[in-house]
Structure formats: C-alpha cells, structure tokens
C-alpha positions as CSV (number, residue, x, y, z in Angstrom):
1,M,186.8,168.0,168.2
2,Q,188.5,164.7,168.8
3,T,188.2,161.7,166.5
4,T,189.0,158.2,167.5
5,E,190.5,155.6,165.2
6,T,189.3,152.0,165.3
7,N,192.1,149.5,165.6
8,P,191.7,147.0,162.7
9,A,192.9,144.1,164.8
10,V,190.1,144.8,167.3
11,V,187.5,145.0,164.5
12,E,188.8,141.7,163.0
13,E,188.7,140.0,166.4
14,S,185.2,141.4,167.1
15,M,184.0,140.0,163.7
16,K,185.5,136.7,164.4
17,M,183.8,136.5,167.8
18,T,180.5,137.5,166.2
19,D,180.8,134.9,163.5
20,S,181.7,132.3,166.1
21,L,178.6,133.2,168.2
22,W,176.4,133.0,165.1
23,R,177.7,129.6,164.2
24,R,177.5,128.3,167.8
25,Y,174.0,129.6,168.7
26,L,172.2,129.9,165.3
27,P,171.5,126.1,165.0
28,W,170.2,126.0,168.6
29,G,168.0,129.0,167.8
30,L,166.6,127.2,164.8
31,V,165.9,124.1,166.9
32,L,164.2,126.2,169.5
33,L,162.1,127.9,166.8
34,L,161.0,124.5,165.4
35,I,160.1,123.3,168.9
36,L,158.0,126.4,169.5
37,L,156.3,125.9,166.2
38,G,155.7,122.3,167.0
39,L,154.2,123.2,170.4
40,A,151.9,125.7,168.6
41,F,150.7,123.4,165.9
42,W,151.3,119.9,167.4
43,Q,147.7,118.9,167.6
44,P,146.8,119.6,163.9
45,L,150.2,118.2,162.9
46,I,149.6,114.9,164.6
47,A,146.1,114.8,163.2
48,W,147.3,115.3,159.7
49,I,150.1,112.8,160.0
50,A,147.7,110.2,161.5
51,A,145.1,110.9,158.8
52,A,147.5,110.0,156.1
53,S,147.4,106.3,155.4
54,W,150.4,104.1,155.6
55,N,150.3,103.9,151.9
56,V,151.4,107.5,151.7
57,W,154.6,106.9,153.7
58,L,155.3,103.6,152.1
59,G,154.9,105.1,148.7
60,A,157.3,108.0,149.6
61,L,159.9,105.4,150.8
62,A,159.5,103.4,147.7
63,Q,159.9,106.4,145.5
64,G,162.9,107.5,147.5
65,L,164.6,104.2,146.9
66,G,163.5,104.2,143.2
67,F,165.2,107.6,142.8
68,G,168.2,106.5,144.7
69,A,170.1,105.7,141.5
70,V,169.4,109.3,140.4
71,A,171.0,110.6,143.6
72,M,174.1,108.5,143.0
73,G,174.3,109.7,139.4
74,V,174.0,113.3,140.4
75,Y,176.6,112.8,143.1
76,L,179.0,111.5,140.4
77,T,178.7,114.5,138.2
78,F,178.0,117.3,140.8
79,R,180.5,116.3,143.5
80,I,183.1,113.9,142.0
81,L,183.4,115.3,138.5
82,N,182.4,118.9,139.4
83,F,180.4,119.0,136.2
84,P,177.0,120.9,135.8
85,D,175.0,118.2,133.9
86,L,171.4,118.7,132.9
87,T,171.4,115.6,130.8
88,I,169.7,113.6,133.5
89,D,166.5,115.4,132.8
90,A,166.6,113.6,129.4
91,S,168.2,110.3,130.4
92,F,165.5,109.5,133.0
93,P,162.6,109.6,130.6
94,M,164.8,107.9,128.0
95,G,165.3,104.9,130.3
96,A,161.6,104.9,131.0
97,A,160.8,105.1,127.3
98,V,163.2,102.2,126.4
99,A,161.7,100.0,129.1
100,A,158.1,100.8,128.3
101,A,158.6,100.3,124.5
102,L,160.4,97.0,125.0
103,I,157.8,95.7,127.5
104,L,154.9,96.5,125.2
105,R,156.7,94.5,122.4
106,G,156.7,91.5,124.6
107,N,160.3,91.6,125.8
108,N,161.5,90.3,129.2
109,P,161.1,93.3,131.6
110,Y,164.4,92.4,133.4
111,L,166.2,92.7,130.1
112,T,164.9,96.3,129.9
113,L,167.0,97.4,132.9
114,P,170.5,97.0,131.4
115,L,169.2,98.4,128.1
116,A,167.8,101.5,129.9
117,F,171.1,101.9,131.6
118,L,172.8,101.7,128.2
119,A,170.4,104.3,126.7
120,G,171.0,106.7,129.5
121,A,174.8,106.1,129.2
122,L,174.7,107.0,125.5
123,A,173.0,110.3,126.4
124,G,175.8,111.0,128.8
125,V,178.4,110.1,126.2
126,A,176.8,112.5,123.8
127,T,177.2,115.3,126.3
128,G,180.7,114.3,127.1
129,L,181.7,114.2,123.4
130,I,180.2,117.6,122.6
131,H,182.0,119.1,125.6
132,T,185.4,117.5,125.0
133,R,185.6,117.3,121.2
134,F,184.0,120.7,120.4
135,K,185.2,122.5,123.5
136,I,181.6,123.6,124.3
137,N,180.7,124.7,127.8
138,G,179.5,121.6,129.8
139,L,176.3,123.2,130.8
140,L,175.5,124.2,127.3
141,A,176.5,120.8,126.0
142,S,174.0,119.1,128.4
143,I,171.3,121.6,127.4
144,L,171.8,120.7,123.7
145,V,171.5,117.0,124.5
146,L,168.5,117.6,126.7
147,T,166.7,119.4,123.9
148,G,167.5,116.8,121.2
149,A,166.7,113.9,123.5
150,F,163.1,115.0,123.8
151,T,162.6,114.1,120.1
152,V,164.5,110.9,120.5
153,N,162.3,109.9,123.4
154,L,159.2,110.6,121.4
155,R,160.5,108.5,118.6
156,I,161.2,105.6,121.0
157,M,157.8,105.8,122.6
158,G,155.7,106.7,119.5
159,Q,153.5,108.8,121.8
160,A,153.9,111.1,124.8
161,N,152.7,108.5,127.4
162,I,152.8,104.7,127.5
163,P,150.6,103.0,130.1
164,L,151.9,99.8,131.7
165,L,149.1,98.9,134.0
166,N,148.3,95.5,132.5
167,A,151.8,94.8,131.2
168,E,154.3,92.3,132.6
169,T,156.9,94.1,134.7
170,I,159.7,93.2,137.1
171,F,157.2,93.2,139.9
172,S,154.7,90.8,138.3
173,P,156.4,87.5,139.4
174,F,156.3,88.7,143.1
175,Q,152.8,90.1,143.2
176,P,151.0,86.8,144.0
177,F,153.4,86.0,146.8
178,F,153.1,89.4,148.5
179,R,149.4,89.6,148.1
180,Q,148.9,86.1,149.6
181,L,151.3,86.9,152.4
182,F,149.3,89.9,153.4
183,L,146.0,88.1,153.1
184,E,147.2,85.3,155.4
185,Q,148.9,87.5,158.0
186,W,146.7,90.6,158.1
187,D,143.2,91.6,157.1
188,R,142.2,92.9,153.7
189,A,142.7,96.5,154.8
190,W,146.5,95.9,154.5
191,V,146.3,94.3,151.1
192,R,146.4,97.6,149.4
193,V,149.8,98.4,150.7
194,H,151.4,95.2,149.5
195,A,152.5,96.8,146.2
196,N,154.5,99.4,148.0
197,I,156.1,96.8,150.3
198,M,157.0,94.7,147.3
199,A,158.5,97.8,145.5
200,I,160.5,98.7,148.6
201,V,162.0,95.2,148.9
202,I,162.9,95.1,145.2
203,F,164.2,98.7,145.0
204,L,166.3,98.1,148.1
205,A,168.0,95.0,146.6
206,V,168.8,96.9,143.4
207,I,170.1,100.0,145.2
208,I,172.3,97.9,147.5
209,L,173.8,96.1,144.5
210,L,174.3,99.4,142.6
211,K,175.9,101.0,145.6
212,L,178.3,98.2,146.2
213,V,179.4,98.1,142.5
214,L,179.8,101.9,142.5
215,D,181.9,101.9,145.7
216,W,184.1,99.2,144.3
217,F,184.6,101.0,141.0
218,L,185.5,104.3,142.6
219,R,188.3,102.5,144.6
220,T,189.8,101.0,141.4
221,E,192.6,102.7,139.5
222,L,190.2,104.0,136.9
223,G,187.8,105.3,139.6
224,L,190.6,107.1,141.4
225,A,191.6,108.7,138.1
226,M,188.1,109.9,137.7
227,R,187.9,111.3,141.2
228,A,191.3,113.1,140.6
229,T,189.9,114.6,137.4
230,G,187.2,116.3,139.3
231,D,189.6,117.4,142.1
232,N,192.7,118.5,140.2
233,P,192.5,118.0,136.4
234,Q,195.9,119.8,135.8
235,M,197.7,117.4,138.1
236,I,196.1,114.2,136.8
237,R,196.7,115.4,133.2
238,A,200.4,115.8,134.0
239,L,200.5,112.2,135.2
240,G,199.4,111.1,131.7
241,V,195.7,110.5,132.3
242,N,193.3,111.5,129.6
243,T,190.9,113.8,131.4
244,D,188.5,114.0,128.5
245,Q,188.0,110.2,128.6
246,M,187.4,110.4,132.4
247,K,184.7,113.1,131.9
248,I,183.0,111.0,129.2
249,L,183.1,107.9,131.4
250,A,181.7,109.7,134.4
251,L,178.9,111.2,132.4
252,A,178.1,107.8,130.9
253,L,178.0,106.2,134.4
254,S,175.9,109.0,135.9
255,N,173.3,109.1,133.1
256,G,173.3,105.3,132.9
257,L,172.2,105.2,136.6
258,V,169.6,107.8,135.9
259,G,168.3,105.8,132.9
260,L,168.1,102.7,135.0
261,S,166.1,104.6,137.7
262,G,163.7,105.8,134.9
263,A,163.1,102.2,133.9
264,L,162.4,101.1,137.5
265,L,160.1,104.0,138.3
266,A,158.2,103.5,135.0
267,Q,157.4,99.9,135.9
268,Y,156.5,100.9,139.5
269,Q,154.2,103.8,138.6
270,G,152.6,101.9,135.7
271,F,153.5,104.4,132.9
272,A,156.3,106.1,131.0
273,D,155.9,109.8,130.2
274,V,158.1,111.9,128.0
275,N,158.1,114.8,130.5
276,S,158.8,112.7,133.6
277,G,162.4,114.0,133.9
278,A,161.5,117.7,134.0
279,G,163.2,119.4,137.0
280,L,164.8,116.1,138.1
281,I,168.2,117.8,138.5
282,I,166.8,119.9,141.3
283,A,165.5,116.8,143.1
284,G,168.9,115.1,142.7
285,L,170.8,118.2,144.0
286,A,168.4,118.3,146.9
287,A,169.1,114.7,147.8
288,V,172.9,115.2,147.6
289,I,172.7,118.4,149.7
290,I,170.3,116.9,152.3
291,G,172.4,113.7,152.6
292,E,175.7,115.6,153.0
293,T,174.2,118.1,155.5
294,I,172.6,115.5,157.7
295,F,175.1,112.6,157.6
296,R,178.3,114.5,156.8
297,P,180.1,111.7,154.9
298,K,183.8,111.3,155.2
299,T,184.3,108.4,152.8
300,I,183.0,107.5,149.3
301,A,181.1,104.5,150.7
302,W,179.4,106.7,153.3
303,A,178.8,109.4,150.7
304,T,176.9,107.1,148.3
305,L,174.8,105.9,151.2
306,A,174.2,109.4,152.4
307,V,172.8,110.7,149.1
308,V,170.4,107.7,148.8
309,L,169.2,108.4,152.3
310,G,169.0,112.1,151.4
311,M,166.7,111.2,148.5
312,I,164.5,109.2,150.9
313,V,164.3,112.1,153.3
314,Y,163.5,114.4,150.4
315,R,160.6,112.2,149.2
316,V,159.2,111.8,152.7
317,A,159.5,115.5,153.3
318,I,157.5,116.2,150.1
319,A,154.8,113.8,151.2
320,L,154.6,115.4,154.6
321,A,154.5,118.9,153.1
322,L,151.6,118.0,150.9
323,I,149.4,116.9,153.8
324,I,150.2,119.7,156.3
325,E,147.9,122.7,156.6
326,L,149.0,125.7,158.7
327,P,146.5,128.2,160.1
328,L,147.5,131.7,159.2
329,P,146.2,134.8,161.0
330,G,143.8,136.9,158.9
331,F,143.0,134.1,156.4
332,E,139.9,132.0,156.4
333,K,141.5,128.9,154.9
334,N,144.6,127.1,156.1
335,F,147.7,127.4,154.1
336,R,148.9,124.2,152.4
337,L,151.2,123.3,149.5
338,E,149.7,122.0,146.4
339,A,151.4,119.4,144.1
340,T,152.1,122.2,141.7
341,D,154.1,124.1,144.4
342,V,156.6,121.3,145.0
343,K,159.2,122.2,142.3
344,L,159.3,125.8,143.4
345,A,159.7,124.8,147.1
346,T,162.5,122.4,146.1
347,A,164.2,125.0,144.0
348,L,164.2,127.5,146.9
349,L,165.5,124.8,149.3
350,V,168.4,124.0,146.9
351,L,169.1,127.7,146.3
352,I,169.4,128.4,150.1
353,A,171.6,125.3,150.6
354,L,173.9,126.4,147.8
355,A,174.0,130.1,148.8
356,L,174.8,129.6,152.5
357,P,178.4,128.5,152.0
358,Q,179.0,131.4,149.7
359,I,177.5,133.8,152.3
360,R,179.7,132.4,155.0
361,R,182.8,132.7,152.8
362,R,182.1,136.3,152.0
363,R,181.6,137.2,155.7
364,K,185.0,135.6,156.5
365,M,186.7,137.7,153.8
366,I,185.2,141.0,155.1
C-alpha cells in the first residue's frame, strides 16, 4: 500500500490562495446577501422607514452629535493610549450630575460645560494615579474609580434623577428663534422638530470646535509624546519622556470630553440620571470601530472625524433597528428589537468586530 506525502509548500500556497479568495469574494457575497434580503423585505422596510417621523431620524442625528465627544474620548484611550478605560461609564453621569446640580442652583448653563469637563477629567486623573502610582492594572483601576464615582455622583445630585424640563439650559436662548422660524416658513406640523434641529446646530458647533482643538493638540510636542506613549512606551521613555504623566494626561482629556458630553446630553434630554453611563464604553467602542471600518482614516484629523461619524451611524442604526419588524417563518408575530435588546446587540456587534482581526491573524499563522 502506497502513501503519498503532501508537500508543505503546496499546502501553504493553497491556504494562501484560499485566504485570498475569501478576502476577495466574501465582502461581495455579503453585499449580495444584503441585496437579496432587501429585495425580499423591501416593501415592509420602506413602509416602516416612512412610518417613522422625521423627528426619529433628527433625534438620532442629534444624539450622535451629542455623543460625538464620547467617541473622541474613547478614541484617545482605546486607540492612541492603548488603555482599557471603563472610567467613562462614570465620567459621563458625573458631567451630567455637575451640570444639572449647578443649573438647579441658578448658575449659568454655559458655565456648567467647562466644569463638567473638569469633573470628568478629575475622574480620569484618579484612574491614572491609581494605575501609575500604585501599579494597579489599568482595567482594575478604572473599575475601582467607576465603583466609587457612583456614590460621588449621588452626592452631587442628591437624588438618582434630576429633571431639567423647565430649567434654563444652553438651548433656552435659541428656542424662540427656531420656533418662530419654523412657524413662519412651515406649518405647525414641523414645529415639533425644531428642538432637534436646534440641538443639531448647537452640537455641531461644539463638536467642530472640540475636534479642531483636539487635532491641534495631538500635533503639538506634548500630543506627539502622548501618541508615542501608546505606540512604543519603552522608546519614548528612553528619550526622557515621563510616560506616567502622559497616561494621566490622556485619561484626563478623554474623560473630560466624556463629562462634557454628559452635560450636553443632560440639557438636551431634560434630565440627569445616575445610571446614564451604564454600558457607554460599548457604544464608544462601536463608534470607533464603525468609523474606522467605513472611513479607514489615515491621519489623526481624519480619524477624529471618522469616530464622530461612526457614532452618528451607530445612533441612526439603533433608531432603524428599533422600528424594523421582520416576518419569520413559523411565527405569528414579526420579530423586532426592543429597547432592552439594544445593549446586547451592540455588545455582539463590538465582539464580532474585535474578534475578526484575531481570527484572520490565526488563519495566517496556520
């Protein structure tokens, strides 16, 4: 009985060819599958999208811009610093708590924005000090701050939820103008969307300003040292840069941006809640991954824009997912996502996006 030996070079070449075919044709196969699904369900899909009011899509766009600072903050720690930071789940409600508490005490709502940034930055500094001074794992340090900040936020607010429906906010001076504008130009059916239009304009101005400042900072000598700390800490340490200080600074900036976003969203939504930051890290990671996957940024300026656009895409996708109903064979009722399913769906999306590069890397090593 004869046995044949397989040439390792032939096997390797065959695997390379298979991997090349997968990478070449798999995206087109997915596109074809989406087209077929669209053809199968295009009528109910169009009906559900048309049934949703403009306010739904404008609200998703406004929230995407409002959470844009969160996306930039997560990008700082997750991509630039390469630091797993859960502190943002605490700094977001902390910024909202500071803004709401100050507004209820009669303070200028615009003054609450830098103070919310400062409060979030302090949370980031606490994580950085625990990590660098006590040599505690970064993830564990952020969990410790996250746990302790829950009590701090309750102390700031005095209660679990603070309503701001009748309070003076950053939007109050612009409300009469936008309302009158819509009354003069369109009928009363469009007046209900003026709040979201106003929020989009204000959030867009804030996000553009934050993006320009962040892009400028990351090109400075200090910003370059921070970026090098995430890329190669040993090399930058050999050049005399204190990497511990760079980590603390990056965590402060990241959580300061998240705290500012908390203050903006609290005034937009009309309330501040102590649990508003739960699972926010997943949404931030989703925005970063979606932005990098779709827009493939090559520069820092393009990357900061991509993550903000990724957050907008994420919020619009969530709004779309909540209104779509898919008929499943064998079931009387159509399948649809509930609001309580969003976090699980987002977690699965981020898991798949993070696992795919690892799977590809392992296949290349075989």
